[in-house]
N, C-alpha and C positions, 0 to 999 in steps of 0.2 A: 269843483276840485281842480287844483292846478295840475299842469302836466307833470312837473317834477314830483309833487306829492303823490300823484297817481302812479308814476313809475316806481316810486319807492315801495308803495303797498304791493304793487304787482310783483316786484322782485322778491318780497317775502312770500307772497302767495305761490309763485311758481317754484320756489325752492321747496315748499311743502308739497306741491303737486308732483314733484319728481321722486317722492318717497312714500311708500306704503299706500299705493293707490288701490282702494277697495271698491269693487264695482257695486253701485246701487241701482243702476238702470243700464240697459244694454240694448242696442239695436245695431244690426249690420246686415249685409247682403252677401251674395255669393252662394256657397253651399249652405248657408244659414249662420245665424249668430252663434259665435263660439267664444264665450267669456274666457275659457281657459287658454285660448290661443294667444293671449297676451304674455304667456310664459313659454320659455323654451323655444323650440322650433315652430310652435303653433300646433294645430291639429294635424295628425298623421292620417293619410288615406289608407295605409296598409298595403300589403303586396297581393292579396287574394283577388282573383278574377271572379266572375259571376258564379261559376260552378262551385268553387271552394267557399265562397261567401254563403251559399245556401247550406253548407255543411258545418256551420259554426266557425268559419274561417280556418278549418282544419284541412290537412292533406299534405303535410310535409314529406310523407313517405310514399305516396301513391299517385298514379296518374292513369287515366284511361286511354291516353294516346289520341283521342278525338279532339280534345280541347287542350289549350296550353295551361299548364300548372305553373304559376309564377311564384309559388311559395318556396320552391327549391330549384335552383338552376340546373341541377343534375337531371331533373325529371323532364326537361325539354327533350332529352334523348329519346323519350317514348313516342314523340311525334314523328312518325315515319312518312307522313304526307305533308305537303305544303299547306300550312294552316294560317288563316288570317282571323284574329280575334279582335273585336271592337266592343267596348263597353261604355254605357252611360250610367250615371249615378244620380239619384234624387233623394232628398232627405226632408222630413218634417220633424220639427222639434218644439217641445214645450219646456220653457225655462222658468224656474221658480227660485226667487231669492228673497227671503223674508216674506213680506206681504205683497211683493210684486210678481207678476206673472206675464209671460210673453209667449206668443206662438210665431214661428217663422218657418219658411221653407226655401229650398234652393236646389240647384242641380248643376252638374258639370260633366265633362268628358272624364270617364274613369280610366280608360287605357286604350291604346292602339298597339297591337303586337302582331308579329309575323314570325313563323318558324318554318324552316325548310331543310330537308335532309341533304347534306353535302355528300355523304357517303352512306354505306350500310350501317355504320355505327356512329357517325358524327352528324349532329344537328346544329345548325347555326340559326340564330334568331335575333330579332331586334324589337324594342318596345319603347313607347313614349307614354308617360303618365305623370299626373301631378303627384308630388311626394308629400307636401304639407301645405297648409294654408293658414293665413292670419286674417281674421275678420271679426273685429270687435269695436264697440264704443262704450266706454265707461264714463259715467257722470256722477258727480258728487258736489255737495256744498258744505263748506267748513268756515269757521271763524279764523280770521288772520290774527295771530298773537300780537298783543300790544295795541290793537285797534278794536273798534266796535263794528267793523265792517265784515261782511261775508264775502267769500270768494267762490265762484262757480268754476269747477274743473271739468274739462272734457278731454278724454284720452281716446284716441282712435288708432286703429291699425288695419292695414290692408296689404294684400300681396300673398306671396307664397314661393315655394321652391318646386321646380319640375325636375324630372329625371328621364334622361334618354339613355338606353342601355343596349349593349351588344352581349348576347349570351352564347357561349360555346359549351355544348354538352357532348360527352363521349361515353359510349357503352363499352365496358370492359367485359369481354366474355358474354354470357347469357344473362347474368343476374346483377352485375355491379355497374353503376353509372356515376360519373363525376361531372361537375359543371362549374363554370366560372362566369359570373356576370360582371362586366366592366361598365360603369355608369358615369355619365357626365351630369352633374347637378348644376342647375342655373335658375336664376329668378331674382326677385327683389322684394323687400318688405319696407313699407312706408309707415312710420309711426309719428303721431303728432300729439302735442299737449297744448291746450289753450286754457288760459286763466282770465276770468273776468271778475273785477271787483264790483260787488253789488252795493253801490252807495245811494241809489235812488236817482242818480243823475240820468238825464235823458239819453246821453250818448257816452256810455262807459268805455274805458280803455280795455283793450284785449291784447294780451301778449301770447304769441304762438311760437312754440319750438317744434321744428319739423326735422325729422331724420329719414333719409332714404338710404338703404343699404343694399347693394348689389352683390350677389353671391355667384360663384362659379368654381368648380373643381371636380376632380375625379374621385370615385369611390369603388369599392370592390366587395363582392359577395360570392362565397364559394359554397358548394353543396355536394352531398353524396347520398346515394340511395342503394339499398340492397333488397333484392327480391329472393325470398327463401321458399322453395316449393315444399308444401306440407303433404299434398296428395299428388299422385302420379299424373303426368301430362298437364301439369299446372292447373289442376282443377281447384286447388286451394293454395293460396300463398300468404306468407307472413312477410310484410314489408317493413323495413327500417330505414329511416331517412333523417338527415340533419342539414341545416344551413347555418352559415356564420357570416354576419355582416361586420366588416372590419371598421374600427373607429376611423373617422374621417375628419380632417380639418378643412372646412370650406373657406377658401380665400374670399375676401370681400373688400369692398370699398364703400365708404360712407360719406355723405354730404349732409351737413346740418346747417339750418338757418334759424334766425331769430327775427320775428316780425312784431311790430307794434301797430295796432289798427284802432280806429275809432269810427263808429257808424259805418262799418264794413269797408272803410277806405284805409289802405295800408299807408303808413307814413314812411316814405322812402328814406328819410334821414335817420330813422330809427330801425332800419332793416340791416341786418348784419349776417355774414356767412361765418358760422362758428367753426366749421371744418369743411374741407373740400377734398374729395377723393382720399379720405383717410384710410390707409390700408390696415387690415387686420384679418382675423379669421374666427369662425365659429366651429365648435367641436360637436360632431354628431357621434353619440356613443355607440359602442359595439353591441351586437345582439346575437344570441344564438337561439336556434329552434331545433327541437328534436321531436320525432314522431314515430308511432307504431300504427300499423293497420292490418286488418285481416281481410283478405280479398277472395271472393269467388268470382273469377273473371266474367264480365258481361252479365253479372247477376247482383252481387252484393258487396259493398265495401263498408267496413266499420273502422273509423280512424280516431286516434287520440294524439294530441300534440301538447307540448309545453314550450313556452318561449320565455326568455329572460333578457331584459335590456338594462344596461348599466348607466342609468341617467345621472348618477353621481359624477360621471365623467363629463357631462355636458358643460360647456362653457359658452357664454354669450360673446358677441362681437367685442373684441378688445376688453374682455372682462374676465376676472378670476372667479366670478360668481356662477353658480349653476342654477340660479333662480329657485333654490330650495327644492329641486326635483329629487326624487328618490328612485332607487332601483326597483324594478317591477317584474313580476312574473305573471303568466297568464296560461290558463288551460283552455283548450279548444277540443271539442269532440263532435263527431258527425257521422251520419249514416247515409249511404246512397243505395237505392234499390231500383233495379231494372227488371220488371216482371218477365218479359220474354223478348230477347233481342231480335229474333226472326219471326215474330208473330205477325199475322195479317191484321190483327186488331191494333189500330193506331195507338191507343192509350196504353197498351202493353209494351210499347216501344219507347214510351216516355220515361225518363229517369227522374225519380223522386228523391228529395233530400230533406233532412232535418238536422239541426245542429244546436249546440249550446256553447257559450263562451263566458268565462268569468275570470276576472283578474283585477289587479290594482292599476290605477293610472299613476303617472309619476307625480301628481300634484298632491300637496298637503295644505290644508286650510285650517288654521288655528289648531295645529297639532293633530288634526283628524285626517285619516287617509280617505281618498276619493276612489271608491270601487266602481267598477263598470261590469254589468251583467247583461247578456242579451241572448235571445233565442232566434232561430232562423228557419226558414223554409225555402226550398228551391226546386225548380223544375227545368228540365231540358227537353225541348220539343224538336224532334227530327223534322226537317223541312226539305223541300226541293226534290229534284229527280233522284231516285234511289235513296232518299232520306239520308243523304250524307252531308247535309248542312244542318246547323242547329241554331235555335233561338233559346236562350236561357234566361230565367227570371229567378231572382233571389230577393227575399224579403227578410229584413232584420228589425226586431223590436227590442228595445232595452232601456235601461236606466243607468245613469252615471251620477254619483254623488247623492246627497241627501239634503234635507232642509234643516234649518237651525244652526246656531253657532257660526253665523256668517258664511255658511256653505251655499253652493249653488247646485240645485238638482236639475238634471236634464233628462227628460223622457223623449226618446226619439224613435222614429220609424224610418227605415232606409230601404230603398229599392235599387237593385242593380239589374240592368238589361244588357245581356251579352249576345252578340251575333258572331257565329263561327262559320267560316267558309273553308271547305277542304279543297284539295287540289284540282278536282274536275272543273271548278269555277275558273281556275287559272289556265286550263289547257286551251291552246289555240285550235279552233275548229278547222278541219280539212274537208274540202269538197272534191269528190271524185268526178 
């Protein structure tokens, strides 16, 4: 096949490859293969830390004050001691699409956060955590129209967005708290499409289109919480809470290149920069969360939350499209039980949690919604001198999507390990 004839076929093939790319096989690394991360922002990590993860990712209205509750900025005001929270996340996933099946696993840092009281009513904190990740590889083979040749398509994506935040929380009176989280989003996503014409030649030509987009900008999240005493001396409380994430336009710059290669060697004369530092933005949609909980302090918490995110407002980088994403709602419920706070029996001082979560994901495949349901278990073990430090474990098992009609089913198991150190760890020791 001549060079010019090969380039002509590749031009037709790559035009097809940029439209309607349906995954038929997928492999990736990082937190694990995520076929749906090719759409929108990618996969979201969520805001819950280890303790709330074990309660079905619920807890917008309540906090025990020993660990940081990141679901609602207002609840940071409950942390009256300097608190350091660090979390790690691991995930195992089985993916089924048609008659293809794959297992993969991965792990990552989940969060690093610190909270400390500035005054009797004011708590200041900071956190660093991943916000979303992109990790996929889709491959397919199709016939090039007007020719008898087949083209092999490979589409890959890597990267993600991180979030560094400063949280201010203030307690108004005894029962009302307000909070504001100011965040700086930063990161990059790299996506590539390669097309190979399968003519039987020993050294086929490969065309690759590569785009790297860097993102950075500020975003805001506000919250409020109210504790309503039901019984005297705060022996039973009804908690109400809510948080709102404002719509954010992330500024970005994109560089795109086109490469022609043969036998793994790039042809410099056929390499071109399609765009360089092209400016634009991506829109993160707004979200609200509301929750109720019944609390017997240092004994029992029963919580129920609802969240809604307006994904119809999402817009890709320099695009008027929202990738077909739909608005979604989600229910989260959970229970936390502490047998005896001051018991001499160690296991009666362990906090036990169970939770359930169900909702829609923003993805739609062949006019079918992709639902996500999971259950969770959690434990917090007191550690160290005076049992005032904690190690928390949360386990989540669930399923997203289903098989048939071109859909992808994901069955996943997720574990979050959290370590909490309170203020004695930070105190400088004095020698008399």
